N, C-alpha and C positions, 0 to 999 in steps of 0.2 A: 504494500499500501503507499509506504513511504515513497520507494522510489518512484511510483507512480505520479504520486503528487509532486514529486521534484522534477519530473520529466514532463508535466503538464503547467508548471510553473516556469520552467525553461521556456518551453515552447511559446508560451504568452508573450513572455519577457523579449523574445527575439521576434516575435510579431509585430509586437509596438515599435522594436528598434527599427525593424523593417518599414514600417509607415512612417517614419519621420518624412519631412520634407525634403530634405538631403537625398535620404534613400530612394525616395520617390523619383527624383529629378535625376538621380543617377541610373536608376534603371531603364526609365524611361529614355534617356538619351543614348544607352547601350541599344536598346530595341530601335531606336531611331534611326541610328546610324549603321545598323546591321540588318535593316530592310525586316525586321521582327515583328511582323504586325499583328501578332496574338498578343504580345506583349505591350505594344503599343497600345492597343484597345484596354488592356488591364490595366494599365497606369494612366490613363486618360478619361474625362470625364465624359460621361454620357451625351453630352452637348458637343463635345468634341469628336465624337463618331464621325460624323459628316467629313471631318477634316481629315482623318485618316482613311476613311472609304475613299475620298477621293485621291488622296496621295498613292493608296493602294491601287486604284484602278489605273491612276498616270504610269503606274510601274510594269502594268501588265503587257504593254509594247515594249519595255526596255528590260528583257529579261537579263540579257548580258551585264548590264548593269545592277541589277538586283544582285546576280549571281555575284557579283564583285565585290555589292555591299554587305553580303552575308560572310563573306570572308574577311572582313575588314578586321584589323586588330584595334578594338577600343579599350582605351586605357583612361579609367577618372585619374585627373591629376588633383582636384580640388574643387569641392562643393561649398559654397557657402549662401548662409541666408542673409540676406539684403533686407527684408524687411517682411514682419509678420506681424498677422492679428491672429483672434482665436479662428478664424475660417479662411484666411486668404495668406499667401506668403511670394515671394521672388526668391527665385535660386540663380545664382550665376554659377554654371558647370563649367571649369575648364577641363578639356578632353584632350586627350591626343587620337587620331586617328591614322594608323598606318605611319604613326610617328609625326604626322604633321599637327601642331598645336592648333586649338579651337575654342573657342567661348560661347557661351550661350547663355541666354536669361530664359528660365521656365516661371512661369505662372502657375501656381499652384491653388487649388480650393478645396476646402472639406466637401466631401460628397457621402453621403453616408458613414459618416463618421470616421472616414478614409481619407487621408492628401491623394488629389489626382491632377495630373498637368491640365489645365486648360488651354485649347487652342482656339484661334480664330483666323479666319482666312483672311489674307490682305486684301 
């Protein structure tokens, strides 16, 4: 019983750590740069699904580019919270993609008590 309780407590604690704005921004960035649409949907808001779907549909005619993206080496260098309230957050995510540095800002909101990246069409 004790071992089970410890495991459940550890799992819940890890789950909470995985749902920090920084962790969500990092996971979304990795999915975004590797063309992992399943995880892009998972880490973005319901309202953002149309943007993810638009990107996904746009990639259907670019299968070579998508395959190259899937092989990309994405390394998170640093993620910082620039501003945060109880329900919104802006994170800056510094990454390297195949050794090339890139910096992005991700806007996050709380949806169903989970942090999610919110995307808008330009």
